Each structure stands twice: as structure tokens, then as C-alpha cells.
N, C-alpha and C positions, 0 to 999 in steps of 0.2 A: 417439602413437607411444610403443613401450614403452617403458622403460626402457632393457632391454638394445641397440634397435637406438637411442636417445639415446645412450648411451657410444662403440657401433660409429660412430656420424656424426663426436663430438666427436676420437677417437682421429686417424680420416680427415683432420678438418681439423688437428688438429696436428702429426700424424707423414708423412702422404699417402702410408698404404700401409695395407691391409686385414691385420685383425688378427686373431688368435684371441680370443672372447669367452666367459668365465664365469662364473659367481655362485657367492655364498654366502649362506644365509641366517641373521638374527639367529637368536632362543633363547627360548622361555618355560621357564621350570620350573613344573610342578605341584604337586609336593609335594618336599620333603625338601631343607629349608633350613639352608642353616652345617654340614650334613655333610659335603660336600667334603672341608673340610681335617681333616675328623677320619677319615677313610676310610672313611665311609659311603655310602648309595648315594643317588642324585639321580633324579629324572622327568622329566628336560626334551625339550624336543620344536623340530625346525626350524618355522621360521613365514615367512610370503611376506611377509616385509619382503628386500631384499635390497641385498646391496653387488653389483654386475657390477662388472668387470673386464677390459679389453682387452688385448691385449701381443701385441709383436713382438719376433723376436731384432734384436741390433742386430751391426755388427760389428765394436766397438769394445769399450772395457771400463765406458762410460756407461751411469747410468741416469736418466734422464729420465723424471717420473713427472709426470702431471697429473691434477688435483684437481678435477672435475664442479663438488664443492659449493663449492669456494672459488675457483673460476676463477684457481688459482695453478699456477705449473710448478716443479718441485724437481727440480736436476739432481746427483747425486752420481757416486759410481766404483767397482766391486767392489776397485779397491785401496784405498779411502779412506769405510770406512762409519765416519759420526760420529753422534751425534743430531742431527736437526735442531735450529732456532727454533719453528718448528712440530712440532706434536706425528705429523700424519695418517702426514710421509713413513718415521717411526720404524715403525709398522706393519710396511709394506712392506722396508722395508732389513732388521729385525731378522730375517726371515723368510730373506730372500738370505742376510744373515752364517751362518744356524746355517746353513744349504747347503754353502756354502763354508765351512766350520768342520768340515764333512763329509766334506770332500774331491774336492767336487763340481765337477765343470766347469763354468761358465758361461761366456758371452758379456755384453754390457751388454744391455741391455731397453729398450724403450718403453713403457709402461704409461699410462692414461688408464681415471681410474672414477669411479664413482659410486655413490649410494645409494639405498633410498627407508628404511632404516632410524631410526628417530624414536632422534635423541640426546638421551645422559643420563636415557634412558626406563630402563633394565634390561635391555634387549633385546641386548647385546654385539655392537655395532655392529664393536667392532675386534676380536673373535673373526673377525667374517664377513669382515673384510679381511686379515687375517692366513689365511684357511683358503680367500680366492678366488689370494691369490697366491699360497700353498702349492700348492695343485691345481693351477692355472695352470703354475707354473716344471717341475714334479714331469711336467706333461703336454707340453709343448713342447720342454721338454728331456733326455725320456724318461730320468728319473732312480730310477726304477724302487723309488720309494718306497712302505710300503703305508699303507694311510688312517690305522691307527692313529700310525704314523710322521708323516703330515703331520699329523694333531690334535696329537701331541707337539713338534711344531718352533715351532706356529703358539703354543705356549705357552711355549714355552722364550722365545720372540722377547720375548712380554709382557713375561715374569719380567726377563731378564738385559740387556733392550735397552733396550726401553720403561721398565723397572723396576717394574712393579705385582705383585702376588705373587699371581697368579690359581690356580686349580687349572684342572685340564681340562673343566671340564665345558663350557664354552662354545665350544670348540673342537674337541671329542667332538663336540656336539649339529649345528652348524655343519656335518662333514663326514659325520657319519654318520646324520642326517635321513632317518625315512623319511615319506612320507606317509601319515596315518590312524593313525598309532602312537606313544607314547610311548617314551622308551630307559631302560630302567632301564640304568642304571650303574652299577657296583660300582667306587669310587673308590678301590679296595685295589688289587686285581686287572687292573682296564681289561675284565674281562668285560661284556659288556650280552646284554638282550634285548630284544624290542619285544614292547609292551603293546598292543593294538589300544583307540582314540579314536577311533572313530567314527561317533557319531549324530547323524542329523539334529534331535531333538530338544534335542540342546542345544548352544550355541554359546559358544566363549571369547571375552573380553570385555577389555580391559585400559583401567584408568580410571589415566591419569597424574598424582599430583598438583601435578605443575610446580613441587616443589621438591626442592634438596638441601641436608639440613641439614648444618652445615662439622664438625657430630660422626662423620660418618660413617666414613672412615677409620681415626679413633683408636680408636674405639669395636670397628672391627672387629680391629685387631693387638691387643686387650684382650681381645677376646673369644675369640682364638685362645689367649691367652697363659692366660687362666684352664681352657678345655681343656684345655691342656697341664696346666696343675699338677695338675689334679683326675686326669689318666694320671698323672701321678708321684707322687700317694696312692696310688694303688690297688695303682701298680705293686710299692711296697715290701712287700706281701702276697700280691699275683699279679704274679708278672715278667713271666709270659706277658704281660699286659696292655699292651701297648704305644698303644693307640689306643681312641676311645671307643668305636668301631668294635666289641672286642671284652666293652668293659664290661657290667656288667648293672645292673639297680637294686639288687638290692641288694650289690653292690659303692658302689654310691652314696652310699646309706645309712648304712653301715657305714665308710666309711673317707673319705670328701670330707665328708657331711654334720656332724657333729660336729668337725671343724676349719675350715671356712668356710661359711656357709649359701649367700652368692652362688655361688661355684665352683659351690654343690651347683645350684643353678637351672640356671643354663649347661649344665653336664652333662646334668642330666634332661632338658630341654628334646630336647640331644642324642641321647639316647641312646630318647626318647618317639619321636621325629621317625623314625631308622631303624626303629624298629619299623612304625609310622604309617606308614612308604611298604611294604614287606610286605604290610601287612593292605592299603592303597588299592591295590597292585596286581592282590590276589586280585576285590579290590572290583570291579575293569574289566572283571577277566578273565569275572567272573560276570554284568557287566551291569548292575551295580549301580550306576548314575551320585548315585543321591542317597546312599548311603550314601558314596561317594568325596566327593562335595560337604562333608557332613559334618566328614569328615576334614580339609577344608580349612579350614573354619572352626576345628578345634582346632588347626591349626598356627600361626593368627593369633595366639588364644587364646597358646599358647605364647612365640612372639615378640613378645607384647607384654609379656605378666605373666613371664616367666621369664628371657628372653633378653634381654628390653628392647633392641630395637632397631625398632622400634615409632615413629611421632612420630604427633603429632593428626591432621594432615592425612592418612594414610593408616587410622587407629581411625576418622577421622569416613565416609572411603566403606565400612570394613565394613560399620560399624554401620548405616549408610544403607538397606544393601541387604538386611541381617538381616531384613528388617521386611517384603519381597516375596516370596511364597511363589515366582514365576517364577525368584529365584535361589536355585540347590543349593549351590554353595559361593562360598566368599569369601576372601583373604588377600591381607596384603602378599608383594608378591615382591622379592626379593634382598635384596645385603646390609645395606639397613634407611635408617630415615631420611630420607624419602622416595624418587622414582621411583614405581613403579606398581601398583596393585592387579589381582590378577586372577580375573576372576568365569565363574563356570558358568553360564552363564542360558539360559533356554530360546530359542530361538532365536528365534519371533515376537514375543518380550516385548524385545528388543533396542534396537529403535529410543527406543521409551517410558520405558524406563528409560534411556537413555545422556542424553536430553532432563532425566528429574527428576532423576537425580544430578548431573547436569551445574548446575542451576540451585541447587539446594540447594547446592551444594559454594561455589559462587559468592553464593550467598547469606548462606553463615554463614561463610566465609572470605576472601573479598574477590578470590578467584583461579580462574582460566579454565582448568578443567580440559579436557585431551585424552584423547579417547576413540580406542580403536584394536581394530577387529573382526579377529581373526586366523586363519589357517587352518593347518593342518600339512600343512607341504609336503615333499619331499626333499632332501637334502643338495647340499653343493657339488660341481659340473658343468661342464663344457662346454656350452654352449648353442650343438647344431647345427643351431637352430632359433632365431630372434633374436624370436618371435613368441612363441614360450615363457613369458616372461616378459613379460603385458602389462599 
């Protein structure tokens, strides 16, 4: 049974009626790490791991949400939206709260949802749930939101209701995903371009370290502050520079390096990464996957040594695959201190490489690694045919 059929059946069992069924994908980011909150560029893509959400209107103000994964029901109301003891209802109620705040007229709803996006792997399962909810409500209640507005509603729900200060990349990728393409997203203007990424010779595979070190959130906030401080130092001389997006290597050398070497390293990574993303897109347009892969390795080196957000487990996996000619690119993906490495690998070598990496990782670190092969797919949408998601 497909995931969509399973969620539809669960909805019918819980609520005794026929729902509309929607899906929204998780995402990867090929290059452009820690650039989003510096108004830079990112290069995400939607992947074939989804949240599926079934929904129908109620005649009252109550919100009934059933989680397939947790086998739990949560009941709340349009008139008393508040954070729950469990985190998962907040992603849905946060979206509903944003729409009510916009003055949209909603009734209560029945919802059942579930997904196959690995939790804690940095593949944005929370954004997928927010976007599935936003697209579903927009469709069912005919609210007239644009795709960009829906992505921003998902982000606002996470920022203001859930309390996580994320950028827009995750929700944008989930809504705007396009099969066979990466999204070159400008985090300052929200303009975007689709970059072809369709090669039978190479596939994307994720190695999940299965660790998340406690440093992650505090170090993330510290890196943001360091980048802001770098901008402050530059803007004393160049008031037009309001983010690292508009800083140059020369500005960093002149105004940041003499004051704080650590802050210089952080800012230098971000400025270099923004340029690297432009160059990487040129590589893909030219069909040069080899050069693109080399830039992925460069990104990891910068994240490891300049931005200092990698960890032993991530470094082990990148170093391990570096010796295999079948692997043309590898790096840590996401905020850091755990999660996944993303690898660009010759398609016919996927099984052998995965097995060798898993055994080496277990032997060296005593941890069972998880492997996810992913394909690049379309963004959030209604499922007119539930066989669409197998």
C-alpha cells in the first residue's frame, strides 16, 4: 500500500469520511550552507521523502489531528490555539494561527498525517508538515495565497509558534520543488532559478551519522552573532553593507581580520560559499558534474576548518569516501554537529559504497549508520491519484 493510500485509509477509520489528500516533500541542500541567514544563496531540492496529509472540513471550530507515526489524536480549537505538550501538533496549529491572523475565515478541520522523511536527519520533516498543511488549507478553503506566501506562512509558524528561528529555505524547497532541478534561491529577494540536475550517471545518497551533538543549537546562534559582528565592522566603513551577501574578501581582510581572526574565518567561509554556489550552478549548466563535486568537498573543508560546525562522525564519512573515484563530491549537510553527509556518487557504485561505508563507520565509531538514496521531485501538491506516491 502506498503512503498516500495508507494515510487516506487511516483518515477514513478515524473520521468516517472521505478526505482530500496532499503531500509535501523533505529537502536536501547541495551547496550553500549557513548562507541563508546571511542573505546569501542556497541550492536546495525537494526529495522523494514526504509528509502526506489528509483533510476535511468540520462544521464547528474544533481541530482534530491524528498522527499516524505516533498513533495519537490531538484536539484543539480555532478559538484557543496554544502550544501542545507534544511538538508535532504545533507545526499544524502554527500554520492555522498564521492564516487566522491574516483574517482568513476557516472552520474546524479533521486531519490525519504521516510520512517517510527520516526524523532528525536534517531533511526538514517539520517544514514538510507545515507546507502540506498550508497547501491543504489554501486549497480546501480557497484562500488565494501564492506559493511564496504559503512558504512564508510555514516559516512564520516555525519562527513564531514553534519557536525555531529558521530561514525560508526549507519551506521554499518543499513548496517550489521541481523534478530534476535544484532551486537557486536568493535569500534576500526570494527570487529563484531552476538549475538542471539530471544525470543517469550520478546519484545523490545520504549517510546519516545517527548523532546530534548538544553543541548544535548554541553554536548555530553563536555563528549568527559572529557573522553579524563581521558586518558591523565592515559597515563602519561601508554603510551600504548590511549583510555578508554584500561583503567582499577585501573588506573582510581590511576590517575584520585585524580585529578578530575567528570572526574573520566565519565571515570568509560565508562570502566564499556564496561565490562557490554561483560557480557550482555554472558547472551544472555546463554539465560538469566533476567540477561541481569538487566544490562540495571544498564546502566541507570550509565548514570543518573555518566555520567549525562539523564533528568527528561527519569528517570520518567525508574522509572515507574521498578515496573512492566513484564519489565525485561529499560534504556535511545542514547546521552541523551531526546529521547527514550528502554524496554525489556514480549510480552503479551506490550499493557497494554504501555497504563499505556502513561497515567502516561501525568499525571505527561503533554506530550503525543509515543510508538514504534520494531522487529530486516536485514540491507540495494535492494528490489526485494516490498511486502517485508509492
